[in-house]
N, C-alpha and C positions, 0 to 999 in steps of 0.2 A: 504494500500500500504506500502510495506517495503522500507526503505531507510537506508543509512549508514551515520554515523557521520565521517567527515574527519578532519584531522589536518590542521589548518590554523595559522601558526606562533606558538604562545604559547596558542592559543585558539582552539576551535573546531568549525566546521561549518556543516551545513546541506544544501544539494542541494535540492531545491524545483523543482519538475518536471515542465516542461514548461506548460503543460495543466492546472495544478493547479495555476501557476503564472498568466496565461492569464485569467482564470476564476475568480480568486480573485482580479485581477487588480494590482498585485504586479509588479512594474517596477524596472529595475536596478537603484540603487541609491535612491529609495524611502525610507522614514523613516517608521519604523514599531515599534510596541510595542510587547515585548515578556514577557510572564508571565509563571511561573511554579507553578502549584497547583494540589495537589492530583494525582501525577504520570502523569500529562498531561502538555504538552507545548502548550500554546495558543499564536498564532501569529495573530495580528490584524493590519490593516492599521491605520496610524495616519492621520486623515483628517486635512489638513491645511486650516482653515477657511478664511485665507487671500490670498490663492493661486490665482494668476492672478491679484492681486490688482495693483502691480507696472506697469504692462503692460496697465491696464485699465486707470490708472492715466496719464501715458505717452500719451496715445491716446487722452484723454480729453485735455491735454495741447496743443497738436498739433492742435486740433480743436478749441482752444480758449475757452473751457468750464471750465477752472480752475480758474475763477475769484472768488474773496472772496465774501461770502454772507454777512458777517458782516465786516464793515470797521475797519481798524487798529486803528483809532483815538478813538474809544470807550474805549479801554484799557488805553490810555494816559489820557483821561478825568477822569477815575476812580482813577488813581494815583494822579492827582491834588487834589482830594477831601481828600486824606489822610494827 
């Protein structure tokens, strides 16, 4: 498929056709990685391994599931030994 490079401020941009964006899972505002190697531009998604963690922890807090597994006083006892 042929596409054109467009000017975006002092940079240039490439418009990705909708069907490719949908098939590849590229959403507006998503972070991507761009590499140039041997006459090719390679665009890949950056998978955020912690995506959704903030929402999950907020849900656990609302459900009361965010209690500490190890009590605070263990650290204070270790400091007393020093």
